[in-house]
C-alpha positions as CSV (number, residue, x, y, z in Angstrom):
1,M,-2.0,19.8,5.4
2,I,0.7,20.4,2.7
3,I,3.3,21.3,5.3
4,L,2.5,18.3,7.3
5,A,2.8,16.1,4.2
6,I,6.2,17.6,3.3
7,L,7.6,17.3,6.9
8,A,6.3,13.7,7.2
9,T,7.8,12.7,3.9
10,I,11.2,14.2,4.8
11,I,11.2,12.6,8.3
12,V,10.1,9.2,7.1
13,G,12.6,9.3,4.2
14,C,15.5,10.2,6.5
15,I,14.6,7.5,9.1
16,G,14.0,4.9,6.4
17,A,17.4,5.7,4.8
18,A,19.2,5.4,8.2
19,F,17.3,2.3,9.1
20,G,18.0,0.7,5.7
21,H,21.7,1.6,5.7
22,D,22.4,0.5,9.2
23,L,20.2,-2.5,9.8
24,M,19.6,-3.9,6.3
25,N,23.2,-4.0,5.1
26,G,23.3,-1.0,2.8
27,F,19.7,-0.9,1.6
28,S,19.6,3.0,1.8
29,E,17.0,3.1,-1.0
30,L,14.5,2.2,1.6
31,G,14.2,5.9,2.5
32,S,13.2,6.9,-1.0
33,I,10.7,4.1,-1.3
34,L,9.1,5.0,2.0
35,A,9.0,8.7,1.1
36,V,7.3,8.0,-2.2
37,A,4.8,5.7,-0.4
38,I,4.0,8.3,2.2
39,M,3.5,11.1,-0.3
40,G,1.3,8.9,-2.4
41,G,-0.8,8.2,0.7
42,F,-1.2,12.0,1.3
43,I,-2.2,12.5,-2.3
44,M,-4.8,9.8,-2.2
45,I,-6.2,11.2,1.1
46,E,-6.4,14.7,-0.5
47,N,-8.1,13.4,-3.6
48,K,-10.7,11.6,-1.5
49,R,-11.3,14.7,0.6
50,T,-11.8,17.0,-2.4
51,N,-14.0,14.5,-4.3
52,K,-16.5,14.4,-1.4
53,K,-17.3,18.1,-1.8
């Protein structure tokens, strides 16, 4: 699960940065924002999963 979270964060960050830079007139910070949001989602899922035990 950790490796999946890391890979997903990197991929979404790169795609978001490319999308923001090319299509949103230089908003390359979009990649960082999406990467943080994705990692936060994985952290929340992991916390919910461990609290059920």
